[in-house]
N, C-alpha and C positions, 0 to 999 in steps of 0.2 A: 147919493150912497144908498144902495138898497138895504132894506131891512132884513131882519132874520127870517129864515124859512120856519115860521113857528109850527107848522105841521110836523116836519121832520125833527125839529129840535124837542117838541113835546113828546113825541113817540120815543125818542131816545132816552128822555128823562124817565118816562113810564117804564121803559125796559130796565133801565138802571135801578130804579125803585123796587121793581119786582125781584131783581137779583138781590138787592140789599135785604129785602124781606125774607128771602129764603135762607141767607147766610145767617142773619140775626135769629131766625126761627121765631118770629113774633108770636105765633100761636103758643109755643113752649113757654116763652117769657110771660104771656098773659096767664098761663095755667100756674106758673110759679107765684105770680102776683096774688091770684086767688088764694093759694095756699098760705102765703105770707100774711095777707089780710085776715084770715081766720086765726093765725097765731097772735097777730096784734090785738085781735078783739078779745082774746082770752083774759079773764080777770086777774090770773096770777102771772101775767107776763113779766112784770117788773120784780118778781121775787128773785130772779136771777138777771141782775142788771147787765152783765156782760153779754148774756144771750139776747136780752132785749134789745140792747144797743146794736148788736149784729143783725137781728131780725128787721128792725126798723130801718137801719142804714141800707140794708139790701133791698128792702121794699122800696124806698125812696129812689135808689139808684135805678132799679128796674122800671119804676113808673116813669122816671124822667127819660129813660132810653125808648120806652114805647111812645110816650107822648112826643118825642122829638121826631120819631119816624112818622107817627100819625099826622102830626102838624105839617111836616114837610110834604106828605102825601096829599093833604088837603090843599096845600098851596098849588101843587101841580094841577090838581082837578080845577081849581078855581081859575088858574091861568087858561086852561083850555076853554073854559066857559067864557072868560073875558075876551079872549082873541076871537072866539066865534061871533059874539055879539057885536064887538067893535068892528069886524070885518063886514057883517051883515049891513050895518048902519053907516059904513064908511067914516068912523069916528077916529079921526087921526090922533086926538089927544089920548084916547083909550088905548090905541095901538102903541103909542109912545110909552105910556105907563106899563103896558104888557112887556115891551122890551126890556124896560128897566128891571121889572120884576123877574123876567127870565134870567137876566144876568145874575141877579141875587140868588135865585133858586139853584142855578147851575153851580154856584159857589158853595151853597150849603149842602147840596147833593154830593158834591166831590168831597167835602169834609166828612160827611156821613159814610161815604164809601170807604175812605181810609180806615174808619173804625172796623170795618169787616176785615181788614188785613191783620187785625190783632188777634190772632188765634192761637197764640203761644200758650203754654201750660199755666203761666202766671200772669199773662197780660192783662186779665181783667182785675187784678188786684189793685189796692191802693199802693202808694209808692213811699219809700223812705229815701231822701236824698241826702248825701253827704258831699260837702264842698271843702276842699282844703286848698290853701295858698301853696304855691310852688316857688320855683325860682323867680327872683325879681325883687326880693325885699319888701319894702313897704308898699311899693306898687302892686305886687302880687297879693298882698293882704287886701289892699284897697279893691283890686279886681275880684278877689273872692267874694267880698261883701257885696259888690255890684252884681255878681252872678246870683247870690242869694236873693237880692232885691228883684231881679229880673224873673226868677221862677216863682217867687211869692206874688209878684205883680201879675204874673200869667195866671196863677190860680185864682186870684181876686177877679180878673177879668171874666173867668169862666165860673165865677161863683162857688169855687171849691174851697174846702175847709184847709187850713194849714195849722199844723201843731209843731211848734219849735221844741225840740228835746234839749238841745245844748248849743251854745255859741261860745267859742274861745276867741276873745278880743286880742288883737295885737297891741302892742305898746304905743306905737305912734298913730296909726290910723288902720281901718280895716279890720279884718278877722284872720285868725290862723285857720279856724275850721268852723263848720256849722252842720248841724244835723237836724233835719226836720222831715215831717210827714206831710204828704198831699192826700187828703181824704176825698177821693173821687173814684167812681168806677173807671177801669181801664187806665188809672193814672200811671201804673208801672209800665204797661205796654207802650204808653205814649211817650213817657219821659225816659225810658230805657235807651232811646236812641241818642240821649244827651250825654250818656256816659263817656268818659275820656278826657283828654287834656285840652283844655281851652287856652288860647294864646291871644294876648293883647299887646298892641304896638301903638305907642302914643308919646307925646311930649309929657315927660313926668311932671305933675304938679308939685312933686316933693324934691325936685332937683332945682337948686337955686341957679344953676347954669342953663336951665331949659333944654336939656338934652333928651333925645328920644330913647325910650326905655322898652324893652320887651320883657314881659312877665307872663307867668303861666299859673293856672289853677286847675285842680283836678276835680272832676264830678263823678260821683259814684251813685248808682240808682239800684235799689234792691226792693223786691216786692214785700209788702206787709203780709205777715203770716196770719193763718187762721187756726182755730183750735184744733182742726183735723190734721194739720200738718205735723208730721212726726219728726221733730228735732229735739233730741234729748240732750240736756247740758248737765255733766256731772259737776256738782258743787265743789267737789275736789279739784277740778280743773280751773276754778275761778279765783282770781284775787280780787278782792273788793276794797277799794278806797273810798273814804268819805272826805268831803272837804266842803268848805263854805263857798256858796254861790257867789258869783261876781259879775259886775257889769263892766261897761266901757271904762278903760283907765284905771282898772282895778277897784272901782267904786263897789262897795258890798251892797248887795241887795237882799241878803239874808243873814240874820244874826246867829244862825245855828248851822252846824255841819250837816245839811241835808242833802247836799249834792252827792251823786254817786258816780263812781268810775268802775266799770267792770273791765277786767283783763282776762281773756280766755287764753291761758298759758300755752296749751298745745299749739295754737295758731298764731298767737300774738295779737289777735283782733282786740282792739280797745274801744269801748263806747262809753259815753258819760251822759247823764241827764240831770238837769238842775231846775227844770221848769215847774216841778211839782212842789208842795210846801213840806212834805214829809220825806224822810229818808226812805221809808218803805215804798212809798208811790214812786219815787225816783228810781229805785232799784227794780221794780216791777216794769216801769217803762223802758229802762235800759236793757232788761232782759229781752223784751219784745224786739228791739233793735239788733241785739246780738244774735238772737235766733234767726232773724232774717238775714244777717250777713253770713252766718254759717251755712244757711241753706243755699245762698248765693255762691259761696265758696265750693260747696259740694257740687252744685250744677256746672260751674265752670270748669272743675276738675274732670267731671264726667264729659263735658263737651271737648276739653283738650284731649282726653283719652281717645275719643271718637275721631278727632281731627288727626291724631298721631296714626291711628289704625288705617284712616282713609289716605293719608298723604297730604302734600300741600294743596291748599285750596286757593284759587286765584282771587276770589273775593273775600277779604277778611277785614275785620274792624281795625283801623289803624290806632295808634295811641293818641297822636294829635288829630283832632277831628274838626276843629273850628278856629278861624283867625277873625279877630276884631282889630282891624287896622283903622287908627284915627289920625295917622300922620305918616307920610306925606299927603296921602289921600284918605278918603273915608269909604270903607267897605266892610261888610261882615260876610264871610264866605265859608260855607261849609266844604271841607276838603274831600269828603266822601261823595256827596251828591252833586257838587258843583252849584248848588243853590246860593244865590247871594243877593244882598240888598245895599243900597248906599245910605239908607235911613238908620244909622246906628243907634239914634236915641230912641227910636220906636222899639228896637229890639231891646234895649235896656230897660225900657218901660213895659216889657212883658209881651210885645207882639211877636211871638215866636212860633205861631201856629204853622206858618208856611214852612219853616225849617223842620218842625216836627213832622208834617205830612211828607215832606221830601225824604226825610230820614226814614220814615216807616215803609215808604214805597222802596227806597234803596235797600233796606234790610230784607224785604220780602224777596226782592230780586237776588240778593246774595244768598239767602237761604235756599232759593230754588236751585241756584248754580251748585251749591254745596251738596244738595240732595241728589243732584243728577250725576 
């Protein structure tokens, strides 16, 4: 079996890396890093903790982005040198090593290329994810908890921070709902393709007759807001309820009424937060989530208006977007992209990058058709 055409493959990689460099605008990122480093060096940085957290977080994210590109560029350059030396010396082992590295680099370049497709207004933001159990009773609650674990495992695999705002546990098993933030650059753009209805088909572990059960869970993803985002919330439009935080099975985890539930009366949007120790902190955290959801609602209404003005669009997001079938066969399939895998356990353990990449590419194609 003939080996790869290294010369052609490396030229293609170099061309792709050049395109990525232009799209990411690496010089601009490096300039912003220099500015942020000056701000971080200021002795009064932490006088404003909120701003300091934003500045240091942005600096870390940009540095990671540039380092990822530079590291990959270095690997492409090193591969070219390795192939050249191995070919001159007729070193079969080194050529075999080069072939393996070529495969790894192509996969990493493709993943980085997907990042360049995230060019939406809020794509580079961090994400707030809400999961709710749907039809299916206790199986749906168990499925909702499985999805929460899947996304938090995905974040852990990528070394992204996760902040849980609220979890409402179901009586028998699983959760009724959960709300959490993924602290990472482009988390919103990446995870927004997960929004929609997820469907699970399996033999129910909660059915003593061992019958097959279909259950549903809904996933919502909104961008984390920044201080410059103009979303005003009138206090008169809010209903504030306080309650005692609780854990699985009703177990009390807090002896004071520190948990906060905010209801935005005009829209009916409800958010809760119970992860902080004080009522004031929980209200502030809940307000962040509420504003993010109000912004998402505003953008959705604007998009719907544009769609109505334009007319029907052939490519649109469906409600049910992915099936997880564990019986009578095992497959996880995205209904929009057609991407599928038979390794459902890996998916539930957070190995969803291929689904995310396929979804991002599919969305870009749908957006292009809509614009045309």
